[in-house]
C-alpha positions as CSV (number, residue, x, y, z in Angstrom):
1,M,0.0,0.0,0.0
2,K,1.3,3.5,-0.8
3,T,1.4,6.0,2.0
4,H,1.1,9.8,1.6
5,I,3.5,11.4,4.1
6,H,4.3,14.9,2.8
7,F,1.8,17.2,1.1
8,F,4.5,18.3,-1.5
9,I,4.3,14.8,-3.0
10,F,1.8,14.5,-5.8
11,A,-0.3,11.5,-6.8
12,S,1.1,8.1,-5.8
13,F,4.6,7.1,-5.1
14,C,6.8,4.2,-4.2
15,F,8.4,5.1,-1.0
16,F,7.6,6.9,2.2
17,T,9.7,10.1,1.9
18,I,8.7,12.6,0.9
19,P,17.2,17.3,-22.3
20,L,20.6,17.7,-25.2
21,S,20.4,18.1,-29.1
22,G,20.5,15.0,-31.3
23,M,18.5,12.7,-29.1
24,E,15.6,11.0,-30.9
25,V,12.6,11.8,-28.7
26,S,8.9,11.2,-29.0
27,I,6.3,11.4,-26.3
28,L,4.6,8.2,-27.4
29,T,5.5,6.3,-30.6
30,W,5.4,2.6,-31.3
31,A,6.8,0.2,-33.8
32,D,4.3,-1.2,-36.3
33,D,5.3,-4.8,-35.4
34,A,6.2,-5.3,-31.7
35,P,9.0,-7.6,-30.8
36,V,8.9,-10.4,-28.3
37,P,9.2,-8.7,-24.9
38,T,12.7,-9.5,-24.0
39,D,15.6,-7.1,-23.3
40,K,17.7,-6.5,-26.4
41,V,21.1,-4.7,-26.6
42,D,22.7,-3.3,-29.7
43,D,26.2,-4.5,-29.7
44,T,27.2,-1.8,-32.3
45,D,27.4,0.5,-29.3
46,A,30.6,-1.2,-28.2
47,S,33.5,0.8,-29.5
48,N,37.1,1.8,-28.8
49,V,36.0,5.3,-28.0
50,P,36.4,5.9,-24.3
51,P,33.4,7.4,-22.5
52,P,33.7,10.9,-21.0
53,K,35.5,11.0,-17.6
54,G,33.4,9.7,-14.8
55,M,30.7,8.3,-17.2
56,V,29.9,4.9,-18.6
57,L,28.3,3.9,-21.9
58,I,24.7,2.6,-21.6
59,P,24.1,0.7,-24.9
60,T,21.2,1.2,-27.2
61,G,18.5,-1.4,-26.5
62,E,15.0,-2.5,-25.5
63,F,13.8,-3.5,-22.1
64,Q,10.7,-4.2,-20.1
65,M,9.9,-1.1,-18.1
66,G,7.8,-1.1,-15.0
67,S,6.8,-3.7,-12.4
68,N,3.8,-5.9,-11.7
69,D,4.9,-6.3,-8.1
70,P,2.0,-5.2,-5.9
71,Q,4.5,-3.7,-3.4
72,V,5.8,-1.4,-6.0
73,G,2.6,0.3,-6.8
74,K,0.1,0.7,-9.6
75,D,1.9,3.7,-11.1
76,A,4.6,1.2,-12.3
77,Q,2.0,-0.8,-14.3
78,P,1.6,-2.1,-16.8
79,V,5.0,-3.5,-17.7
80,H,5.8,-2.3,-21.3
81,T,8.5,-2.5,-23.9
82,V,10.7,0.5,-24.3
83,Y,13.5,1.3,-26.7
84,V,16.2,3.8,-25.7
85,D,19.1,5.2,-27.7
86,G,22.5,4.6,-26.3
87,F,23.9,7.3,-24.0
88,Y,26.5,8.0,-21.4
89,M,25.6,8.2,-17.7
90,D,27.5,9.4,-14.6
91,E,28.8,6.4,-12.8
92,T,27.9,8.0,-9.5
93,E,25.5,10.6,-8.1
94,V,26.8,14.2,-8.3
95,T,28.9,14.8,-5.2
96,N,29.3,17.9,-3.0
97,T,32.7,18.5,-4.4
98,Q,31.3,18.5,-8.0
99,Y,28.4,20.7,-7.0
100,K,30.7,23.3,-5.3
101,A,32.7,23.7,-8.6
102,F,29.4,24.5,-10.3
103,L,28.4,27.1,-7.6
104,L,31.8,28.9,-7.8
105,E,31.2,29.5,-11.5
106,N,27.4,30.2,-11.2
107,P,26.8,32.6,-8.3
108,Q,23.2,32.9,-9.2
109,W,22.8,29.3,-7.9
110,Q,24.6,29.8,-4.6
111,K,22.9,29.5,-1.3
112,G,20.8,32.5,-0.5
113,R,20.9,33.9,-4.1
114,V,18.5,31.6,-5.9
115,H,15.1,33.0,-6.8
116,P,12.5,31.4,-4.5
117,E,10.6,30.2,-7.5
118,F,13.3,27.6,-8.1
119,V,14.1,26.3,-4.6
120,N,12.6,26.2,-1.1
121,A,14.2,27.6,2.1
122,N,16.1,24.3,2.7
123,Y,18.3,24.6,-0.4
124,L,21.8,23.4,0.5
125,K,20.6,23.4,4.1
126,H,23.8,22.1,5.7
127,W,26.2,24.2,3.6
128,N,28.0,27.3,5.0
129,G,27.9,29.6,2.1
130,N,29.8,27.8,-0.7
131,N,31.2,25.2,1.7
132,Y,29.7,21.8,2.2
133,P,30.0,20.0,5.6
134,S,33.5,18.9,6.5
135,G,34.5,15.4,5.4
136,R,31.5,15.0,3.0
137,G,33.1,16.0,-0.3
138,N,32.5,12.5,-1.7
139,H,28.9,12.2,-0.5
140,P,26.1,13.0,-2.9
141,V,24.8,16.5,-2.8
142,V,21.4,16.8,-1.3
143,Y,18.8,19.5,-0.6
144,V,18.9,20.4,-4.4
145,S,15.7,21.0,-6.4
146,W,15.0,19.8,-10.0
147,Y,15.7,23.3,-11.2
148,A,19.1,23.3,-9.5
149,A,19.9,19.9,-10.9
150,M,19.0,21.1,-14.4
151,A,21.2,24.1,-14.0
152,Y,24.1,21.9,-13.0
153,A,23.5,19.5,-15.9
154,E,23.4,22.4,-18.4
155,W,26.7,23.8,-17.0
156,S,28.4,20.5,-17.2
157,G,27.4,19.9,-20.8
158,K,25.0,17.1,-19.8
159,R,21.4,16.7,-18.9
160,L,19.2,14.8,-16.5
161,P,18.2,11.3,-17.6
162,T,14.7,10.5,-18.8
163,E,12.8,8.2,-16.5
164,A,13.1,5.4,-19.1
165,E,16.9,5.9,-19.4
166,W,17.2,5.9,-15.7
167,E,15.4,2.6,-15.3
168,Y,17.1,1.0,-18.2
169,A,20.5,1.9,-16.8
170,A,19.5,0.9,-13.2
171,R,18.6,-2.6,-14.4
172,G,22.1,-3.1,-15.6
173,G,21.2,-5.5,-18.4
174,L,19.2,-7.8,-16.1
175,V,15.7,-8.8,-17.1
176,G,12.7,-8.7,-14.8
177,K,14.7,-8.3,-11.6
178,K,13.6,-6.1,-8.6
179,Y,16.9,-4.5,-7.8
180,P,20.0,-3.4,-9.8
181,N,21.8,-6.7,-9.0
182,G,19.0,-9.2,-8.7
183,N,15.8,-10.0,-6.8
184,T,17.3,-9.6,-3.3
185,I,19.1,-6.8,-1.6
186,T,21.1,-6.6,1.6
187,P,22.9,-3.8,3.5
188,Q,26.1,-4.9,1.8
189,D,24.5,-4.1,-1.6
190,A,23.1,-0.6,-1.0
191,N,22.4,2.2,1.6
192,Y,18.7,1.8,2.5
193,G,16.5,1.2,5.5
194,Q,18.3,3.6,7.8
195,N,20.9,0.9,8.2
196,L,23.7,3.5,8.1
197,G,21.8,6.5,9.3
198,D,22.9,8.9,6.6
199,T,24.1,9.2,3.0
200,T,27.3,7.3,2.2
201,P,30.2,8.2,0.0
202,V,29.7,7.3,-3.7
203,R,31.3,4.0,-4.8
204,K,30.9,2.5,-1.3
205,H,28.6,-0.2,-2.5
206,P,28.9,-2.6,-5.4
207,K,28.2,-1.3,-8.9
208,N,25.5,-2.9,-11.2
209,G,26.0,-4.6,-14.6
210,Y,26.5,-1.3,-16.3
211,K,29.1,-0.2,-13.8
212,L,26.8,2.3,-12.1
213,Y,26.8,2.9,-8.3
214,D,23.9,3.6,-6.0
215,M,21.1,2.9,-8.4
216,A,19.2,1.7,-5.3
217,G,19.2,3.8,-2.2
218,N,21.5,6.5,-0.9
219,V,19.7,9.4,-2.5
220,S,16.7,9.6,-4.7
221,E,17.6,11.0,-8.2
222,W,15.8,13.7,-10.2
223,C,14.8,12.7,-13.8
224,L,13.8,14.9,-16.7
225,D,10.2,13.8,-17.0
226,A,7.1,15.3,-15.5
227,Y,5.4,12.8,-13.2
228,T,2.0,11.3,-13.9
229,A,0.8,8.3,-12.1
230,D,-1.0,6.9,-15.1
231,F,1.8,7.4,-17.7
232,Y,2.5,3.7,-18.3
233,S,-1.2,3.0,-19.0
234,T,-1.0,5.2,-22.1
235,F,1.4,2.7,-23.7
236,P,-0.2,0.0,-25.9
237,R,0.7,-3.4,-24.6
238,D,1.7,-4.7,-28.0
239,G,3.9,-1.8,-29.0
240,V,7.3,-0.3,-28.4
241,A,7.8,3.1,-26.9
242,R,10.9,4.9,-28.4
243,N,12.7,7.2,-26.0
244,P,9.5,8.1,-24.1
245,L,9.3,11.4,-22.2
246,S,6.4,12.3,-20.0
247,G,5.1,15.9,-20.2
248,A,4.3,18.4,-22.8
249,N,7.8,19.6,-23.5
250,S,10.7,18.1,-25.5
251,V,14.2,17.4,-24.2
252,D,15.6,20.3,-26.2
253,W,12.9,22.7,-24.9
254,L,13.6,21.6,-21.3
255,M,17.3,22.0,-21.6
256,D,17.1,25.4,-23.3
257,T,14.3,26.9,-21.1
258,F,14.0,24.7,-18.0
259,T,13.4,27.8,-15.8
260,E,10.1,28.2,-17.6
261,A,9.0,24.7,-16.7
262,N,5.8,24.6,-14.7
263,R,6.7,24.8,-11.0
264,L,3.4,23.2,-10.1
265,E,4.0,20.1,-12.2
266,P,5.8,17.3,-10.3
267,R,9.0,15.9,-11.7
268,V,10.1,12.3,-11.4
269,L,12.4,11.0,-8.7
270,R,13.9,7.5,-8.9
271,G,16.0,5.0,-6.9
272,G,14.8,5.4,-3.3
273,T,16.9,6.7,-0.4
274,W,18.9,5.7,2.6
275,I,15.9,5.9,4.8
276,N,13.5,3.8,2.7
277,A,12.7,0.1,3.3
278,A,13.9,-2.4,0.8
279,N,10.5,-2.6,-1.0
280,F,10.9,1.0,-2.0
281,V,14.4,1.1,-3.5
282,G,13.6,-1.2,-6.4
283,V,14.3,-0.3,-10.0
284,G,10.6,0.0,-10.8
285,C,9.6,2.4,-8.0
286,R,8.4,5.8,-9.1
287,D,7.9,9.1,-7.2
288,G,6.7,12.6,-8.2
289,V,7.7,15.8,-6.4
290,L,7.3,19.5,-7.1
291,P,10.4,20.7,-9.0
292,W,11.3,23.5,-6.5
293,F,11.3,21.2,-3.5
294,T,14.5,20.2,-1.8
295,F,15.0,17.5,0.8
296,Y,17.8,15.7,2.7
297,S,17.6,12.6,0.6
298,Y,17.1,14.2,-2.9
299,G,20.1,14.3,-5.3
300,F,20.8,13.5,-9.0
301,R,23.2,12.2,-11.6
302,C,23.5,13.3,-15.3
303,V,23.7,11.7,-18.7
304,R,25.1,12.8,-22.1
305,D,24.0,11.8,-25.5
306,K,26.3,9.7,-27.6
């Protein structure tokens, strides 16, 4: 059963806490003849070209998106076939050290200087000016809004992942599994369930099949999409959605004019957090939060088109 804890969360969600040029994007498009619903990877993505520093290549492919697990929630149903173009993804969540570099070059996003339309009063709550808490440079940055994450992504020459890209990458090439590394999870696999009492440094826990860290737990990660609880129900069961994106705007529009995005339209968060129980850090769990809201367990990572 889903539980509403914070009034800033919209619709339904999977746990208890509260775009770049060249990408082929369509809100909802399907192939004329649907393939058998098994995950497929395009081996032509494998090349001798090294990925950008700190990123890994996520190959072009198809996968089964969503979950029929009743503990995950109806907003993750029905399971449907999705195709995504290959892309690069940050192997870790954006850290405090990385975010500080952004702040020093973009004073308009420094604590106390951001327009209140884009963040709430808790933005970078534990920072002292441009300084993050001592000893936490390698922890994921938290208390950042979707707008702030978008600003960082634009500055770094990247973007936020679509929800489909995020889930495809989180699955790590596995088919039909609940977590990034299989159907079970333990405190040795991820930071969840308040087992460690706080965020942990990135790379502390094992990576998944695509060499990504913390795709379950630690901090919940902002995605590009607008959140709608019934988004998956708009996909025909016998079709293939190509690079789906929820919401009225395109990837390019969002990256060029994200500050004009509707602040009353929730944005997707994925992955669960360090305080969530195991059932709510699975790869299929979805959440939707207002884009200006910040919280102690909200962070992000970026992607770049191939």
